C-alpha positions, -999 to 999 in steps of 0.1 A, spaced: 125 -239 140 103 -207 142 112 -183 169 84 -172 192 78 -135 193 70 -113 223 38 -93 223 26 -69 249 -9 -68 235 -20 -105 232 -24 -129 204 -27 -116 168 -31 -135 136 6 -136 128 20 -138 163 48 -163 164 59 -157 128 93 -141 124 100 -122 92 133 -109 79 125 -78 60 153 -70 35 130 -50 13 133 -15 -2 103 8 -10 86 -18 -32 81 -42 -3 82 -20 29 44 -19 31 42 -57 29 65 -58 59 43 -33 77 11 -53 70 27 -84 86 42 -65 116 9 -47 123 -8 -81 124 16 -95 151 45 -109 131 80 -102 145 93 -83 115 131 -77 117 141 -49 94 176 -57 81 192 -23 73 227 -16 59 251 -2 85 242 35 90 205 29 82 181 23 54 180 50 27 143 54 33 151 71 65 164 101 44 131 104 25 109 133 33 86 147 44 101 151 79 85 161 112 89 199 111 115 203 138 144 190 118 157 166 91 173 134 105 170 97 101 145 93 129 121 120 118 111 108 83 73 104 81 78 78 54 100 57 78 77 62 108 46 52 89 59 22 70 79 6 98 56 5 128 59 -26 150 91 -37 133 125 -43 150 158 -32 134 192 -47 130 221 -34 108 241 -58 86 262 -56 55 250 -88 37 275 -81 8 305 -92 29 311 -129 39 306 -124 76 274 -105 70 260 -131 47 268 -159 72 251 -140 100 219 -135 79 220 -172 70 220 -181 107 192 -156 115 171 -171 87 171 -205 104 149 -189 131 126 -171 106 94 -181 90 95 -156 61 121 -137 41 110 -106 22 133 -90 -3 134 -67 -33 169 -71 -48 174 -76 -85 171 -112 -97 202 -132 -90 218 -108 -66 211 -127 -34 220 -159 -52 255 -145 -58 258 -140 -20 247 -175 -12 214 -161 3 189 -172 -23 159 -194 -14 178 -224 -26 205 -217 0 185 -206 30 158 -233 27 184 -260 31 187 -251 68 150 -242 71 127 -263 49 96 -245 61 109 -211 50 87 -189 29 108 -166 7 91 -137 -12 110 -119 -39 94 -87 -52 109 -73 -84 98 -49 -112 91 -77 -137 96 -110 -120 124 -135 -120 119 -147 -155 111 -133 -190 128 -108 -213 123 -79 -189 136 -96 -157 168 -74 -156 150 -41 -164 152 -14 -138 121 3 -126 107 28 -102 71 31 -89 64 54 -119 77 27 -144 56 0 -128 25 22 -129 32 29 -166 42 -5 -178 14 -22 -158 -11 -4 -181 -27 18 -155 -11 52 -163 -24 52 -199 -60 52 -188 -55 78 -160 -59 115 -168 -78 136 -193 -85 127 -230 -65 156 -242 -35 153 -218 -7 128 -215 -12 98 -192 -10 108 -156 3 91 -125 -17 88 -93 -5 104 -61 18 83 -39 37 51 -46 6 32 -59 25 6 -79 48 -2 -49 19 -5 -25 -1 -27 -50 29 -50 -52 32 -52 -15 -5 -60 -11 -2 -88 -36 29 -101 -19 11 -100 15 -17 -121 1 7 -146 -14 26 -149 19 -6 -155 38 -15 -183 13 19 -198 17 16 -197 55 -18 -215 52 -1 -241 29 27 -246 54 2 -252 82 -13 -280 62 19 -295 48 49 -282 68 64 -271 35 78 -237 27 80 -223 -8 93 -195 -30 71 -166 -40 79 -146 -72 60 -112 -73 61 -90 -104 52 -53 -100 41 -51 -136 17 -80 -131 4 -66 -98 -5 -33 -115 -19 -50 -146 -43 -70 -123 -58 -37 -111 -68 -23 -145 -104 -38 -141 -121 -41 -175 -95 -24 -196 -76 -54 -209 -106 -76 -211 -126 -50 -231 -97 -47 -256 -95 -84 -260 -131 -86 -271 -136 -52 -289 -101 -43 -301 -106 -8 -289 -83 6 -262 -98 24 -232 -95 62 -232 -87 86 -204 -119 98 -189 -108 128 -168 -133 135 -140 -155 106 -150 -152 69 -142 -148 46 -172 -185 38 -172 -194 75 -172 -221 69 -145 -197 83 -119 -182 117 -121 -166 143 -98 -179 178 -102 -167 212 -90 -191 228 -66 -193 259 -44 -166 247 -20 -146 221 -37 -155 189 -55 -182 162 -51 -188 128 -66 -222 120 -80 -231 85 -90 -260 79 -114 -256 42 -121 -292 35 -114 -323 49 -130 -336 63 -97 -304 82 -91 -305 97 -126 -342 106 -122 -336 121 -87 -307 143 -100 -328 156 -129 -357 164 -106 -335 184 -82 -320 203 -111 -355 210 -124 -366 223 -90 -336 247 -91 -346 257 -126 -313 244 -141 -322 211 -158 -324 226 -192 -339 200 -215 -328 170 -193 -364 165 -182 -374 157 -217 -382 120 -226 -351 115 -248 -330 118 -216 -350 92 -196 -326 65 -206 -296 70 -184 -274 52 -210 -275 84 -230 -246 94 -208 -225 71 -229 -235 87 -261 -229 118 -282 -249 140 -259 -226 135 -229 -209 169 -234 -243 187 -233 -254 168 -202 -222 174 -184 -224 211 -191 -258 214 -175 -248 193 -144 -216 213 -139 -234 246 -140 -259 233 -115 -233 217 -91 -216 251 -88 -247 264 -70 -245 239 -41 -219 229 -15 -204 195 -11 -224 189 21 -257 198 5 -251 175 -24 -238 147 -2 -266 148 24 -293 151 -3 -280 121 -22 -274 100 8 -309 107 22 -321 90 -10 -297 61 -7 -274 72 -35 -236 69 -31 -228 106 -34 -199 121 -14 -173 149 -12 -138 148 -25 -121 155 8 -87 172 15 -59 157 36 -67 180 65 -104 169 64 -93 133 65 -74 139 97 -104 157 113 -130 132 100 -154 121 128 -161 87 113 -124 78 112 -118 89 148 -150 73 161 -139 39 146 -104 42 160 -87 44 126 -65 72 140 -45 68 172 -30 96 191 -3 85 215 24 102 236 36 69 251 53 59 219 72 92 217 76 107 252 71 144 252 53 147 219 19 135 207 19 116 174 -11 106 154 -8 73 136 -32 59 110 -44 25 119 -58 -5 101 -86 -5 75 -100 -37 89 -114 -48 122 -108 -83 136 -130 -90 166 -107 -116 183 -73 -105 172 -73 -68 165 -46 -46 150 -22 -32 175 3 -4 175 28 -21 198 57 2 192 69 29 167 93 25 139 127 14 152 159 35 154 189 24 134 201 -9 147 180 -6 178 177 -43 183 212 -54 173 222 -67 207 187 -82 213 189 -103 181 226 -110 177 235 -116 213 201 -127 227 189 -149 198 222 -160 181 243 -161 212 270 -138 198 293 -125 226 291 -88 231 327 -82 224 323 -100 190 293 -78 182 314 -47 190 342 -60 168 318 -66 139 305 -31 143 339 -16 143 347 -35 111 315 -21 94 298 -55 91 271 -45 115 
């Protein structure tokens, strides 16, 4: 039986779905996506708190488990209970809670939860409609299933790192935990599909998500091109793989210029010519924009780079956009926070109500649903903030028994 959730802001797409979030960094974003869309996501932390609470950066006034920006961002709209699932009493309590849940999300090594009697095969016996999503580095099967991995490993072994960076430098990782977030995104999609299936059939199911596969699915044309040509993709530095998109240094930073259409290529050359900096690009042999792929690319890039340094990001952006070309600045973090477009659309939310006495700015949702919008119902929970609410209110555990379990280190 699914427990109904309480929402102060009205119906959302996942209102009424309870999720037990046992995930680490690989799956925490998946839990956030569900919580921000109305699901009652219960973060199951070990006694003392999730290790993610100790990950910086921290709000400047001090380092403690409630001031981690990582924790505050990735756990909005969740509730928190503490529980040692590795002990018998803890495993039994989790099993009871799972009977009121619609989804379980976990990132433990293959076989670990099975050894505790908490695998899908166990929990689904008392809850046939349960959707159980396991996120691991390489999946539940195959020769790599027991390999250990971090975000860096997933990014590398998924094939993305090799094509990121400059031709003459080693492969480079992208900023942030991109492999973890990609895995969470894929898991979120799979869970939504499983929820849709359950609506039609009443059946739950097991979801096996591999970080390696999630990253490999993002490499666009790289694998397909190799299958047909036998030539591995190369790192392109400041250029996109197709070489029609590049990011150039300009007067005040960097700007991206896309010349994937003949009109964009002609307009760029005309502007450079008016500035007296087109060199020989106006000659007929450069009319075909596909020359960018050829042996003259170094010559072309040298001329464009010299010209770009004479203009600002705003000048290049506004000129290109006025001619319907997708040109734009490479903005800094401080500029994102001040961006008028993001504030106008409500992407950023500034609230003092969530943290009395201090204003906090939260990033919102990248999508707009007209009938069931994203809501920031409450901030990331404190350690075990909802223990009494869940254990006593939902499971009917007496308060003195809860206190005894806490003193024993089970909760």
